[in-house]
C-alpha atoms as an extended CHARMM CRD file, in Angstrom:
* protein
*
        95  EXT
         1         1  UNK       CA             98.6000000000       87.4970000000       81.6960000000  PROA      1               0.0000000000
         2         2  UNK       CA            101.3010000000       86.4290000000       84.1940000000  PROA      2               0.0000000000
         3         3  UNK       CA            104.3550000000       88.5760000000       84.8560000000  PROA      3               0.0000000000
         4         4  UNK       CA            107.1770000000       87.7320000000       87.2850000000  PROA      4               0.0000000000
         5         5  UNK       CA            108.3190000000       91.1120000000       88.5320000000  PROA      5               0.0000000000
         6         6  UNK       CA            110.1130000000       93.1470000000       91.1590000000  PROA      6               0.0000000000
         7         7  UNK       CA            108.0630000000       95.9950000000       92.6510000000  PROA      7               0.0000000000
         8         8  UNK       CA            109.5890000000       99.1170000000       94.1260000000  PROA      8               0.0000000000
         9         9  UNK       CA            109.4380000000       99.1710000000       97.9070000000  PROA      9               0.0000000000
        10        10  UNK       CA            109.1430000000      102.0580000000      100.3410000000  PROA      10              0.0000000000
        11        11  UNK       CA            110.6400000000      102.3370000000      103.7970000000  PROA      11              0.0000000000
        12        12  UNK       CA            113.4350000000       99.8070000000      103.3300000000  PROA      12              0.0000000000
        13        13  UNK       CA            116.2850000000      101.7640000000      104.9290000000  PROA      13              0.0000000000
        14        14  UNK       CA            118.0870000000       98.6150000000      106.0840000000  PROA      14              0.0000000000
        15        15  UNK       CA            118.6350000000       97.4230000000      102.5050000000  PROA      15              0.0000000000
        16        16  UNK       CA            122.0650000000       97.9980000000      100.9720000000  PROA      16              0.0000000000
        17        17  UNK       CA            120.6660000000       98.7210000000       97.5030000000  PROA      17              0.0000000000
        18        18  UNK       CA            118.7310000000      102.0340000000       97.5170000000  PROA      18              0.0000000000
        19        19  UNK       CA            116.7260000000      100.7370000000       94.5470000000  PROA      19              0.0000000000
        20        20  UNK       CA            115.5080000000       97.6700000000       96.4500000000  PROA      20              0.0000000000
        21        21  UNK       CA            112.8210000000       95.7560000000       94.6080000000  PROA      21              0.0000000000
        22        22  UNK       CA            110.2720000000       93.3490000000       96.1160000000  PROA      22              0.0000000000
        23        23  UNK       CA            109.8220000000       90.0570000000       94.2230000000  PROA      23              0.0000000000
        24        24  UNK       CA            106.2530000000       89.4610000000       93.1100000000  PROA      24              0.0000000000
        25        25  UNK       CA            104.0940000000       87.8170000000       90.4750000000  PROA      25              0.0000000000
        26        26  UNK       CA            101.3690000000       89.8030000000       88.7370000000  PROA      26              0.0000000000
        27        27  UNK       CA             98.2580000000       88.6380000000       86.9020000000  PROA      27              0.0000000000
        28        28  UNK       CA             95.4820000000       90.6750000000       85.2550000000  PROA      28              0.0000000000
        29        29  UNK       CA             91.8770000000       89.6900000000       84.6930000000  PROA      29              0.0000000000
        30        30  UNK       CA             89.4050000000       92.1660000000       83.2080000000  PROA      30              0.0000000000
        31        31  UNK       CA             89.8150000000       95.3250000000       85.3080000000  PROA      31              0.0000000000
        32        32  UNK       CA             91.5730000000       93.5850000000       88.2250000000  PROA      32              0.0000000000
        33        33  UNK       CA             95.2760000000       93.3170000000       88.9020000000  PROA      33              0.0000000000
        34        34  UNK       CA             96.4860000000       90.7810000000       91.4840000000  PROA      34              0.0000000000
        35        35  UNK       CA             99.9980000000       91.0700000000       92.9250000000  PROA      35              0.0000000000
        36        36  UNK       CA            101.4360000000       88.1370000000       94.8930000000  PROA      36              0.0000000000
        37        37  UNK       CA            104.3590000000       89.3820000000       96.9850000000  PROA      37              0.0000000000
        38        38  UNK       CA            107.0940000000       86.9430000000       97.9910000000  PROA      38              0.0000000000
        39        39  UNK       CA            108.6190000000       88.9140000000      100.8630000000  PROA      39              0.0000000000
        40        40  UNK       CA            107.2380000000       87.6910000000      104.2130000000  PROA      40              0.0000000000
        41        41  UNK       CA            106.3610000000       91.1980000000      105.4240000000  PROA      41              0.0000000000
        42        42  UNK       CA            104.3540000000       92.1300000000      102.3000000000  PROA      42              0.0000000000
        43        43  UNK       CA            100.6990000000       91.1770000000      101.8230000000  PROA      43              0.0000000000
        44        44  UNK       CA             99.1840000000       90.2870000000       98.4730000000  PROA      44              0.0000000000
        45        45  UNK       CA             97.4590000000       93.1210000000       96.6540000000  PROA      45              0.0000000000
        46        46  UNK       CA             94.3400000000       93.4290000000       94.5090000000  PROA      46              0.0000000000
        47        47  UNK       CA             93.4450000000       96.5420000000       92.5440000000  PROA      47              0.0000000000
        48        48  UNK       CA             90.4760000000       97.5640000000       90.3990000000  PROA      48              0.0000000000
        49        49  UNK       CA             92.3040000000       99.4690000000       87.6860000000  PROA      49              0.0000000000
        50        50  UNK       CA             89.1170000000      100.9840000000       86.2660000000  PROA      50              0.0000000000
        51        51  UNK       CA             88.3690000000      102.6990000000       89.5810000000  PROA      51              0.0000000000
        52        52  UNK       CA             91.9630000000      103.0760000000       90.8760000000  PROA      52              0.0000000000
        53        53  UNK       CA             94.5500000000      103.4220000000       88.0980000000  PROA      53              0.0000000000
        54        54  UNK       CA             97.1200000000      104.6670000000       90.6310000000  PROA      54              0.0000000000
        55        55  UNK       CA             96.8260000000      101.4510000000       92.6950000000  PROA      55              0.0000000000
        56        56  UNK       CA             96.2270000000      103.2980000000       95.9630000000  PROA      56              0.0000000000
        57        57  UNK       CA             93.3860000000      101.1300000000       97.3420000000  PROA      57              0.0000000000
        58        58  UNK       CA             94.2760000000       97.4790000000       98.0370000000  PROA      58              0.0000000000
        59        59  UNK       CA             91.0390000000       95.4690000000       97.7450000000  PROA      59              0.0000000000
        60        60  UNK       CA             92.5190000000       92.1550000000       98.9220000000  PROA      60              0.0000000000
        61        61  UNK       CA             90.6650000000       92.1590000000      102.2450000000  PROA      61              0.0000000000
        62        62  UNK       CA             87.3910000000       93.5910000000      100.9610000000  PROA      62              0.0000000000
        63        63  UNK       CA             87.1970000000       91.2410000000       97.9160000000  PROA      63              0.0000000000
        64        64  UNK       CA             88.6130000000       87.9010000000       99.1580000000  PROA      64              0.0000000000
        65        65  UNK       CA             86.5940000000       85.9070000000       96.6010000000  PROA      65              0.0000000000
        66        66  UNK       CA             88.2310000000       87.7150000000       93.6650000000  PROA      66              0.0000000000
        67        67  UNK       CA             91.6530000000       87.4110000000       95.3040000000  PROA      67              0.0000000000
        68        68  UNK       CA             91.1380000000       83.6620000000       95.7940000000  PROA      68              0.0000000000
        69        69  UNK       CA             89.9730000000       83.1050000000       92.2030000000  PROA      69              0.0000000000
        70        70  UNK       CA             92.9070000000       85.0330000000       90.7660000000  PROA      70              0.0000000000
        71        71  UNK       CA             95.3600000000       83.2700000000       93.0670000000  PROA      71              0.0000000000
        72        72  UNK       CA             94.1060000000       79.8790000000       91.8430000000  PROA      72              0.0000000000
        73        73  UNK       CA             94.2730000000       81.1130000000       88.2400000000  PROA      73              0.0000000000
        74        74  UNK       CA             97.8790000000       82.1980000000       88.8100000000  PROA      74              0.0000000000
        75        75  UNK       CA             98.8580000000       78.8790000000       90.4590000000  PROA      75              0.0000000000
        76        76  UNK       CA             97.3900000000       76.8880000000       87.5750000000  PROA      76              0.0000000000
        77        77  UNK       CA             99.0620000000       79.0310000000       84.9110000000  PROA      77              0.0000000000
        78        78  UNK       CA            102.4470000000       78.8700000000       86.6460000000  PROA      78              0.0000000000
        79        79  UNK       CA            102.1940000000       75.0890000000       87.0140000000  PROA      79              0.0000000000
        80        80  UNK       CA            100.8970000000       74.4370000000       83.4780000000  PROA      80              0.0000000000
        81        81  UNK       CA            103.6230000000       76.6080000000       81.9500000000  PROA      81              0.0000000000
        82        82  UNK       CA            106.4440000000       75.7590000000       84.3630000000  PROA      82              0.0000000000
        83        83  UNK       CA            106.8670000000       79.5020000000       84.7180000000  PROA      83              0.0000000000
        84        84  UNK       CA            109.8410000000       80.9940000000       86.4880000000  PROA      84              0.0000000000
        85        85  UNK       CA            109.0160000000       82.8210000000       89.7060000000  PROA      85              0.0000000000
        86        86  UNK       CA            110.9310000000       85.6970000000       91.2640000000  PROA      86              0.0000000000
        87        87  UNK       CA            112.8540000000       84.8250000000       94.4050000000  PROA      87              0.0000000000
        88        88  UNK       CA            113.0250000000       86.7390000000       97.7080000000  PROA      88              0.0000000000
        89        89  UNK       CA            116.2640000000       88.5560000000       98.4250000000  PROA      89              0.0000000000
        90        90  UNK       CA            118.8050000000       86.5600000000      100.3320000000  PROA      90              0.0000000000
        91        91  UNK       CA            119.1710000000       87.6330000000      103.9450000000  PROA      91              0.0000000000
        92        92  UNK       CA            122.8670000000       88.2660000000      103.2710000000  PROA      92              0.0000000000
        93        93  UNK       CA            121.8260000000       91.3480000000      101.3020000000  PROA      93              0.0000000000
        94        94  UNK       CA            120.0780000000       92.8580000000      104.3400000000  PROA      94              0.0000000000
        95        95  UNK       CA            122.1050000000       94.7700000000      106.9040000000  PROA      95              0.0000000000
């Protein structure tokens, strides 16, 4: 499943909107959830939802093979379906 989304973001005091959201794309496979973040200062995230339902432990660096597979799966799905992707905030919205 592919979901274009906007994640909540912490520590963004220089953003005008107090409910600032980070653009991302999310895909699930079995127990894994992969989050591709589109802001340049945010890394991609990978979570094992069976072991970490609260998404506290980013496995992207410790499981690069799963991250790579899911990234390719996401790219193919987006291309095949001409899916809309979320866009980063314009710099004009940042103080």
